[in-house]
N, C-alpha and C positions, 0 to 999 in steps of 0.2 A: 552564379550560385549564391543564394543568401547565406549569411552567417547564422550559426546556431547559438550565438552568444545570448540572444534574447531569451531563448528557451531555457538556457542554463540558469537564468535568474528568475524567469517567470514561473516555472514549475514549482520550485521551493516556496516562492511567495504565495502562490495560490494554495498550496497544501497547508501553509501556515494559517491562511485566512479560513480555510475550511475546517481546520482542527480535526476532531474525531471523524467528521463526515468524509474526510479525504480517504479514509480506510473502510468506508461502508461497503458491504457486499450483500446483494439481495439473497434472502434465505434460500430460494430454490437453487440458485447457483452455488451457494455455500455447501448445500447438501450433496451436490454432484462432484465437487472438488475433493481430492484426497486430503486427509488430515495430516499435516506436517508439523513436527515438533523440532525445535532447535536445541532443546534442553534434554539432558539425559534423564530417563525415568529413575525415580528414587526407589531403591531396593531396601526394604525395611530392616 
């Protein structure tokens, strides 16, 4: 069984090279996914 050590260093390296494009999501797919927030809403 192959070791996954290569993947543990390759994935972050590729994401670093891609920059903001590593987090790109097509608009049609983004519209279908639920909106999730990790911050509390501000109450005036």
